[in-house]
NUMARDO-797699 format. One record per residue (C-alpha): chain; y, x, z. Coordinates in steps of 0.05 Angstrom, whole numbers, plus 5000, padded with zeros to 4 digits. Last residue first. Layout:
<atoms>
<atom ch="A" py="Y" px="X" pz="Z"/>
...
</atoms>
This chain:
<atoms>
<atom ch="A" py="2526" px="7690" pz="5393"/>
<atom ch="A" py="2503" px="7633" pz="5437"/>
<atom ch="A" py="2458" px="7587" pz="5395"/>
<atom ch="A" py="2478" px="7514" pz="5397"/>
<atom ch="A" py="2428" px="7457" pz="5404"/>
<atom ch="A" py="2445" px="7383" pz="5395"/>
<atom ch="A" py="2399" px="7339" pz="5437"/>
<atom ch="A" py="2384" px="7268" pz="5416"/>
<atom ch="A" py="2350" px="7227" pz="5470"/>
<atom ch="A" py="2310" px="7163" pz="5465"/>
<atom ch="A" py="2289" px="7097" pz="5496"/>
<atom ch="A" py="2359" px="7069" pz="5499"/>
<atom ch="A" py="2407" px="7125" pz="5477"/>
<atom ch="A" py="2425" px="7188" pz="5515"/>
<atom ch="A" py="2462" px="7241" pz="5476"/>
<atom ch="A" py="2450" px="7313" pz="5495"/>
<atom ch="A" py="2489" px="7378" pz="5490"/>
<atom ch="A" py="2442" px="7437" pz="5487"/>
<atom ch="A" py="2460" px="7509" pz="5502"/>
<atom ch="A" py="2420" px="7567" pz="5472"/>
<atom ch="A" py="2407" px="7639" pz="5491"/>
<atom ch="A" py="2375" px="7682" pz="5436"/>
<atom ch="A" py="2314" px="7725" pz="5427"/>
<atom ch="A" py="2257" px="7673" pz="5427"/>
<atom ch="A" py="2293" px="7631" pz="5374"/>
<atom ch="A" py="2300" px="7692" pz="5329"/>
<atom ch="A" py="2223" px="7691" pz="5326"/>
<atom ch="A" py="2227" px="7633" pz="5277"/>
<atom ch="A" py="2217" px="7670" pz="5211"/>
<atom ch="A" py="2159" px="7713" pz="5235"/>
<atom ch="A" py="2128" px="7724" pz="5303"/>
<atom ch="A" py="2111" px="7659" pz="5337"/>
<atom ch="A" py="2163" px="7620" pz="5377"/>
<atom ch="A" py="2170" px="7612" pz="5452"/>
<atom ch="A" py="2236" px="7576" pz="5461"/>
<atom ch="A" py="2280" px="7570" pz="5522"/>
<atom ch="A" py="2329" px="7513" pz="5531"/>
<atom ch="A" py="2391" px="7505" pz="5573"/>
<atom ch="A" py="2408" px="7432" pz="5579"/>
<atom ch="A" py="2470" px="7388" pz="5584"/>
<atom ch="A" py="2480" px="7314" pz="5599"/>
<atom ch="A" py="2547" px="7293" pz="5629"/>
<atom ch="A" py="2563" px="7219" pz="5627"/>
<atom ch="A" py="2615" px="7167" pz="5606"/>
<atom ch="A" py="2641" px="7207" pz="5546"/>
<atom ch="A" py="2576" px="7193" pz="5507"/>
<atom ch="A" py="2587" px="7118" pz="5513"/>
<atom ch="A" py="2530" px="7078" pz="5544"/>
<atom ch="A" py="2470" px="7041" pz="5515"/>
<atom ch="A" py="2425" px="7008" pz="5567"/>
<atom ch="A" py="2362" px="7040" pz="5596"/>
<atom ch="A" py="2370" px="7002" pz="5662"/>
<atom ch="A" py="2379" px="7068" pz="5698"/>
<atom ch="A" py="2433" px="7086" pz="5647"/>
<atom ch="A" py="2469" px="7021" pz="5659"/>
<atom ch="A" py="2467" px="7032" pz="5735"/>
<atom ch="A" py="2495" px="7102" pz="5727"/>
<atom ch="A" py="2551" px="7075" pz="5684"/>
<atom ch="A" py="2571" px="7026" pz="5739"/>
<atom ch="A" py="2564" px="7081" pz="5793"/>
<atom ch="A" py="2614" px="7128" pz="5759"/>
<atom ch="A" py="2619" px="7188" pz="5712"/>
<atom ch="A" py="2544" px="7189" pz="5703"/>
<atom ch="A" py="2500" px="7250" pz="5717"/>
<atom ch="A" py="2451" px="7291" pz="5675"/>
<atom ch="A" py="2429" px="7361" pz="5688"/>
<atom ch="A" py="2390" px="7418" pz="5656"/>
<atom ch="A" py="2324" px="7451" pz="5642"/>
<atom ch="A" py="2292" px="7450" pz="5573"/>
<atom ch="A" py="2226" px="7485" pz="5555"/>
<atom ch="A" py="2206" px="7488" pz="5482"/>
<atom ch="A" py="2142" px="7516" pz="5452"/>
<atom ch="A" py="2143" px="7528" pz="5377"/>
<atom ch="A" py="2086" px="7514" pz="5328"/>
<atom ch="A" py="2095" px="7541" pz="5258"/>
<atom ch="A" py="2074" px="7493" pz="5203"/>
<atom ch="A" py="2128" px="7512" pz="5151"/>
<atom ch="A" py="2168" px="7448" pz="5168"/>
<atom ch="A" py="2170" px="7471" pz="5240"/>
<atom ch="A" py="2125" px="7438" pz="5291"/>
<atom ch="A" py="2157" px="7430" pz="5360"/>
<atom ch="A" py="2120" px="7429" pz="5425"/>
<atom ch="A" py="2137" px="7401" pz="5494"/>
<atom ch="A" py="2167" px="7419" pz="5561"/>
<atom ch="A" py="2222" px="7383" pz="5599"/>
<atom ch="A" py="2248" px="7400" pz="5668"/>
<atom ch="A" py="2311" px="7359" pz="5679"/>
<atom ch="A" py="2349" px="7353" pz="5745"/>
<atom ch="A" py="2382" px="7284" pz="5750"/>
<atom ch="A" py="2446" px="7278" pz="5790"/>
<atom ch="A" py="2456" px="7210" pz="5824"/>
<atom ch="A" py="2474" px="7240" pz="5892"/>
<atom ch="A" py="2407" px="7219" pz="5920"/>
<atom ch="A" py="2375" px="7267" pz="5871"/>
<atom ch="A" py="2331" px="7245" pz="5813"/>
<atom ch="A" py="2278" px="7297" pz="5795"/>
<atom ch="A" py="2259" px="7297" pz="5722"/>
<atom ch="A" py="2190" px="7311" pz="5694"/>
<atom ch="A" py="2203" px="7311" pz="5619"/>
<atom ch="A" py="2150" px="7311" pz="5566"/>
<atom ch="A" py="2091" px="7344" pz="5535"/>
<atom ch="A" py="2051" px="7347" pz="5470"/>
<atom ch="A" py="2052" px="7271" pz="5465"/>
<atom ch="A" py="2072" px="7274" pz="5392"/>
<atom ch="A" py="2089" px="7343" pz="5365"/>
<atom ch="A" py="2165" px="7340" pz="5356"/>
<atom ch="A" py="2180" px="7348" pz="5283"/>
<atom ch="A" py="2208" px="7397" pz="5233"/>
<atom ch="A" py="2273" px="7430" pz="5211"/>
<atom ch="A" py="2306" px="7493" pz="5238"/>
<atom ch="A" py="2369" px="7535" pz="5225"/>
<atom ch="A" py="2415" px="7488" pz="5187"/>
<atom ch="A" py="2392" px="7427" pz="5224"/>
<atom ch="A" py="2340" px="7374" pz="5236"/>
<atom ch="A" py="2283" px="7367" pz="5286"/>
<atom ch="A" py="2250" px="7299" pz="5289"/>
<atom ch="A" py="2214" px="7263" pz="5345"/>
<atom ch="A" py="2153" px="7231" pz="5373"/>
<atom ch="A" py="2124" px="7203" pz="5438"/>
<atom ch="A" py="2155" px="7256" pz="5483"/>
<atom ch="A" py="2130" px="7235" pz="5552"/>
<atom ch="A" py="2170" px="7213" pz="5613"/>
<atom ch="A" py="2144" px="7232" pz="5682"/>
<atom ch="A" py="2188" px="7215" pz="5741"/>
<atom ch="A" py="2206" px="7241" pz="5810"/>
<atom ch="A" py="2247" px="7207" pz="5864"/>
<atom ch="A" py="2260" px="7247" pz="5928"/>
<atom ch="A" py="2237" px="7233" pz="5998"/>
<atom ch="A" py="2186" px="7290" pz="6002"/>
<atom ch="A" py="2130" px="7239" pz="6004"/>
<atom ch="A" py="2155" px="7215" pz="5936"/>
<atom ch="A" py="2204" px="7158" pz="5935"/>
<atom ch="A" py="2195" px="7132" pz="5885"/>
<atom ch="A" py="2143" px="7164" pz="5840"/>
<atom ch="A" py="2166" px="7136" pz="5774"/>
<atom ch="A" py="2130" px="7132" pz="5707"/>
<atom ch="A" py="2181" px="7128" pz="5651"/>
<atom ch="A" py="2166" px="7090" pz="5587"/>
<atom ch="A" py="2153" px="7137" pz="5530"/>
<atom ch="A" py="2209" px="7174" pz="5496"/>
<atom ch="A" py="2231" px="7180" pz="5423"/>
<atom ch="A" py="2263" px="7248" pz="5414"/>
<atom ch="A" py="2318" px="7268" pz="5365"/>
<atom ch="A" py="2324" px="7344" pz="5363"/>
<atom ch="A" py="2387" px="7373" pz="5333"/>
<atom ch="A" py="2394" px="7441" pz="5300"/>
<atom ch="A" py="2429" px="7509" pz="5302"/>
<atom ch="A" py="2503" px="7497" pz="5314"/>
<atom ch="A" py="2537" px="7565" pz="5327"/>
<atom ch="A" py="2570" px="7581" pz="5392"/>
<atom ch="A" py="2617" px="7639" pz="5410"/>
<atom ch="A" py="2617" px="7668" pz="5479"/>
<atom ch="A" py="2682" px="7690" pz="5514"/>
<atom ch="A" py="2678" px="7765" pz="5524"/>
<atom ch="A" py="2749" px="7781" pz="5504"/>
<atom ch="A" py="2775" px="7724" pz="5547"/>
<atom ch="A" py="2812" px="7675" pz="5504"/>
<atom ch="A" py="2886" px="7685" pz="5492"/>
<atom ch="A" py="2928" px="7633" pz="5527"/>
<atom ch="A" py="2950" px="7570" pz="5492"/>
</atoms>
């Protein structure tokens, strides 16, 4: 194995967010010819070594744009409540796509698929209050997501 680049980032697991989602509301196709949806965050749990809490129910959701190519562009915004009561704003942008048309059809039908059959990554930004959670507003994160029927679980890693 070659030596890694001297500036290769290091990642540290921070927490996971499990989100129960509402039914999707589709605009298909919109007047622009694309398919847009609204899917709300019904509830959820935040668990990990750096943050624990809940997703504030119905505080926001995802408004994905489905491209003709099968790629879904995410734009999700909602609130987290840390165990100490702090409210934290989260915005996720990212992409999801299936490895083939059969897997894509299963995902559209909200069926369970294997994690290795799709790509689902997000880059979040957090707006946290001053105090013990402000570190979240000073770091870059990468999220690796699991899609399950009616829910998502996103594992967040802080880039060191």
